[in-house]
C-alpha positions as CSV (number, residue, x, y, z in Angstrom):
1,M,131.1,115.0,-26.3
2,K,128.1,115.9,-26.0
3,I,127.5,115.3,-22.5
4,S,130.5,116.4,-21.6
5,S,129.4,120.0,-23.1
6,F,126.3,119.9,-21.9
7,R,127.8,119.2,-18.0
8,K,130.4,122.2,-18.3
9,V,127.5,124.5,-19.9
10,C,125.5,123.6,-16.5
11,L,128.4,123.9,-13.9
12,T,129.4,127.2,-15.2
13,T,126.0,128.8,-15.8
14,W,124.3,127.7,-12.2
15,P,126.2,130.0,-10.0
16,N,125.8,132.6,-11.9
17,A,121.7,132.1,-12.5
18,V,121.9,132.1,-8.5
19,G,123.9,135.3,-8.3
20,L,121.0,136.9,-10.5
21,V,117.8,135.4,-8.2
22,A,119.9,136.8,-5.3
23,I,120.3,140.0,-7.0
24,L,116.5,140.3,-8.0
25,F,115.7,139.5,-4.7
26,L,118.1,142.2,-3.4
27,S,116.6,144.6,-5.9
28,L,113.1,144.0,-4.9
29,S,113.7,144.1,-1.1
30,T,115.2,147.6,-1.7
31,L,112.4,148.9,-4.3
32,T,109.6,147.7,-1.4
33,V,111.5,149.4,1.2
34,S,112.1,152.4,-0.9
35,A,108.4,152.4,-1.9
36,A,107.3,152.2,1.9
37,P,105.6,155.5,2.8
38,K,107.2,157.3,5.3
39,E,106.0,159.5,8.2
40,K,106.1,162.8,9.5
41,N,104.7,164.4,12.4
42,V,102.7,167.5,11.9
43,L,101.7,170.0,14.5
44,Y,98.2,170.8,14.8
45,A,96.5,173.5,16.5
46,A,92.7,174.4,16.5
47,T,90.8,177.4,17.9
48,G,87.5,178.3,20.2
49,T,88.5,180.3,22.9
50,F,86.0,183.5,23.7
51,G,83.6,181.6,21.8
52,V,85.1,182.5,18.4
53,Q,84.9,180.0,15.0
54,G,86.8,176.5,15.5
55,V,89.2,176.2,12.8
56,L,91.9,173.8,12.3
57,Y,95.7,174.8,11.3
58,T,99.0,173.4,11.3
59,L,102.2,175.2,12.4
60,N,106.1,175.4,12.4
61,P,106.9,174.1,15.6
62,K,110.3,175.6,15.0
63,T,108.8,179.5,14.8
64,G,104.8,179.1,15.7
65,A,103.9,180.2,12.2
66,L,101.1,179.2,10.3
67,L,102.1,176.7,7.6
68,T,98.5,175.0,6.3
69,T,94.7,176.1,6.9
70,V,93.1,172.8,7.4
71,G,89.6,174.3,7.2
72,P,86.8,175.2,10.0
73,L,85.8,172.4,12.4
74,N,82.3,171.3,11.1
75,D,80.3,168.3,11.0
76,A,78.6,167.0,8.3
77,S,75.8,169.3,8.5
78,G,77.8,172.5,9.0
79,H,77.7,173.2,12.6
80,N,80.9,174.7,13.9
81,Y,83.0,173.2,17.1
82,G,85.4,175.6,19.0
83,L,88.1,173.5,20.6
84,T,90.0,173.6,23.9
85,G,92.0,170.1,23.4
86,L,93.3,167.8,20.9
87,R,94.6,164.8,21.5
88,Y,96.0,161.8,18.9
89,D,96.1,158.2,19.9
90,A,98.5,156.0,18.5
91,M,96.3,153.0,19.3
92,N,93.3,153.5,17.3
93,G,94.9,156.6,15.1
94,I,92.1,158.8,15.9
95,L,92.4,162.2,16.5
96,Y,90.3,163.3,19.4
97,G,89.3,167.0,20.1
98,A,87.6,168.4,23.6
99,T,84.7,171.2,22.9
100,T,84.6,174.4,24.9
101,T,82.4,175.8,26.7
102,D,81.3,178.5,24.8
103,S,81.3,175.9,21.5
104,T,78.4,176.7,19.4
105,T,78.0,173.2,18.9
106,D,77.9,170.8,21.7
107,P,79.6,172.5,24.5
108,N,82.0,170.0,26.9
109,Y,81.6,167.2,24.5
110,L,84.5,164.8,23.1
111,V,84.8,164.8,19.2
112,T,86.5,163.4,16.5
113,V,88.8,165.3,14.2
114,N,89.7,164.2,10.9
115,P,93.1,166.2,10.3
116,T,93.3,166.1,6.3
117,T,89.3,167.8,6.3
118,A,89.2,169.2,9.7
119,Q,85.3,167.6,9.9
120,V,84.1,166.9,13.0
121,T,82.1,164.1,14.5
122,P,80.6,164.1,18.1
123,I,81.1,161.7,20.4
124,G,79.5,162.7,23.6
125,P,79.2,165.0,26.4
126,F,81.8,165.0,29.2
127,G,79.3,166.0,31.9
128,N,82.0,168.6,32.9
129,F,84.0,171.2,31.4
130,L,87.6,169.7,30.9
131,T,90.1,172.1,29.6
132,D,92.5,169.9,28.2
133,I,92.6,166.2,27.5
134,A,95.7,163.6,27.6
135,I,96.2,160.2,26.6
136,N,98.8,157.4,27.8
137,P,99.7,156.0,24.7
138,K,100.7,152.8,26.5
139,T,97.5,152.3,27.6
140,G,94.9,154.2,25.6
141,L,93.5,155.8,28.5
142,M,92.3,159.2,28.1
143,Y,92.3,161.2,31.1
144,G,91.4,165.4,31.7
145,V,91.5,168.0,33.9
146,S,88.4,170.7,34.5
147,G,88.2,174.3,34.4
148,N,85.6,174.4,37.1
149,N,87.3,172.6,39.8
150,Q,89.9,170.2,41.3
151,K,88.5,167.0,39.8
152,F,90.6,164.5,37.9
153,Y,89.0,162.1,35.1
154,T,89.5,159.3,33.1
155,V,87.6,159.8,29.8
156,N,85.3,157.2,28.1
157,I,86.7,157.6,24.9
158,Q,83.8,155.1,22.9
159,T,80.7,157.9,24.7
160,G,82.6,160.9,25.8
161,V,81.5,160.2,29.8
162,A,84.2,161.7,32.4
163,T,84.6,160.0,35.6
164,Q,86.2,161.3,38.3
165,I,89.1,159.4,39.7
166,G,90.8,161.8,42.2
167,S,91.5,165.4,42.7
168,T,94.5,167.6,41.5
169,G,94.4,169.4,45.0
170,I,95.7,172.6,43.4
171,G,92.4,173.9,42.3
172,F,90.8,174.8,39.0
173,Q,92.6,174.6,35.9
174,N,93.5,178.1,34.5
175,G,94.9,177.6,31.3
176,G,94.9,173.8,32.1
177,G,97.2,172.5,29.5
178,L,97.2,169.0,30.0
179,A,99.7,166.3,27.9
180,S,101.5,162.5,28.5
181,T,105.0,161.4,27.4
182,T,105.4,158.3,24.6
183,T,106.4,156.9,28.3
184,G,102.7,157.6,30.1
185,L,103.9,160.2,32.2
186,L,101.4,163.3,32.9
187,Y,102.5,166.9,33.1
188,G,99.9,169.8,33.0
189,A,100.1,173.5,33.4
190,N,98.1,175.6,35.9
191,N,98.1,179.3,35.8
192,F,101.7,180.0,35.8
193,S,102.9,176.9,37.6
194,F,104.0,173.3,36.1
195,Y,103.2,170.0,37.2
196,T,103.3,166.2,37.0
197,Y,100.2,164.2,37.7
198,N,99.3,160.9,39.4
199,K,97.6,158.8,36.9
200,A,95.6,156.6,39.7
201,N,94.3,159.8,41.7
202,G,95.2,163.0,40.0
203,K,97.4,164.3,42.7
204,A,99.2,167.1,41.2
205,T,103.0,167.7,42.1
206,L,104.6,171.3,41.4
207,V,108.1,170.9,39.4
208,G,108.5,174.5,39.1
209,L,107.3,178.1,37.8
210,T,106.9,178.7,33.8
211,L,108.5,182.3,34.2
212,L,106.2,182.9,30.9
213,P,104.5,186.3,30.9
214,D,100.9,184.7,30.6
215,L,98.8,181.1,31.2
216,V,99.9,178.0,29.3
217,K,96.3,177.1,27.4
218,A,97.5,173.8,25.7
219,L,100.5,171.4,25.8
220,A,101.6,168.9,23.2
221,F,104.7,166.1,23.7
222,D,106.6,165.3,19.8
223,P,107.5,161.7,19.5
224,T,111.1,162.7,20.6
225,N,109.0,164.0,24.0
226,T,109.7,167.3,23.6
227,L,107.2,169.3,24.9
228,Y,105.1,172.3,23.2
229,G,102.8,174.7,24.6
230,M,100.2,177.6,23.6
231,E,100.6,180.4,25.8
232,G,98.5,183.3,25.8
233,G,95.4,185.3,28.0
234,G,95.3,185.3,32.1
235,G,98.9,187.2,32.3
236,T,100.4,190.4,31.2
237,D,98.6,189.9,27.6
238,N,94.8,189.0,28.6
239,T,93.8,189.3,24.9
240,H,92.8,186.8,21.8
241,L,97.1,186.9,21.3
242,R,98.7,183.8,21.5
243,F,102.3,182.5,21.4
244,L,104.2,179.0,20.7
245,V,106.2,178.3,23.7
246,T,108.9,174.9,24.9
247,I,108.6,173.9,28.7
248,N,111.4,172.3,30.5
249,R,109.9,169.3,32.2
250,S,112.8,168.6,34.2
251,T,112.2,172.5,35.9
252,G,109.1,174.0,34.2
253,L,110.9,176.7,33.0
254,G,108.9,177.7,29.5
255,V,110.5,179.7,26.8
256,E,108.6,181.8,23.8
257,I,109.4,180.4,20.3
258,G,106.9,182.8,18.2
259,D,103.7,184.7,17.9
260,S,101.0,182.1,16.7
261,I,97.4,182.6,15.2
262,N,95.2,184.3,17.5
263,D,92.4,182.5,19.8
264,L,94.5,179.1,19.8
265,D,93.6,176.8,22.7
266,A,94.5,173.4,21.6
267,L,97.5,171.3,20.2
268,A,98.4,168.0,19.0
269,F,101.4,166.2,16.9
270,V,99.9,163.7,14.6
271,P,101.7,161.6,12.1
272,I,100.9,162.1,8.7
273,K,101.9,159.9,6.0
274,Q,103.6,161.3,2.8
């Protein structure tokens, strides 16, 4: 009688125990998933043209308006850097910057930028004036175009040295935005025209005219391959004013989104954990 009762208890409780264990594991896995940090891609921008103070900002990509002022682009000793390029490297999680030719500290240098504090760490000189930089996310290779001539470069991210690998064939980059899609296609702006670039030799192929009133000084693709640009100077409004734009990479046509911060010359999307 006792043995029979014991067997009955085991038979009736064992499936329930298995079910409870399964529910417990499911609950734990759900908690783990919900607790995993989420990422948001933030549009960063930096000043540096006309020798003005370098400052790092975040912008609203829907309007171009200021979201936050991260801080001055200073190194550990308090020296300031003006930037003409920003680019996030997804392979190593580093935000790189290219200093302007009239930066008060280390002009024409490759630097890293802390997106949380805006602190700059210099890497090394390019050996030329680059108007913008781009990184192929598939290979991690960094590219640059010159503001002095039609040379096309790869950049050593360890030393900053820019090595010519070809020529764009379109003269020096005026405005000179450069960016890569998530699949590694290179696009750039020169004067009021929009181009694709051959990564092997730098040769530029015209896509079309931007039909914007001013130059495009910086470019950045978001994770969906929407192309943003920073327009201003060199056209109908050769001043410090800047406007956030989008560019159709099939036609080159630019559309103004809205006014932004004066003297911006660098853009990059950076994934930030929330």
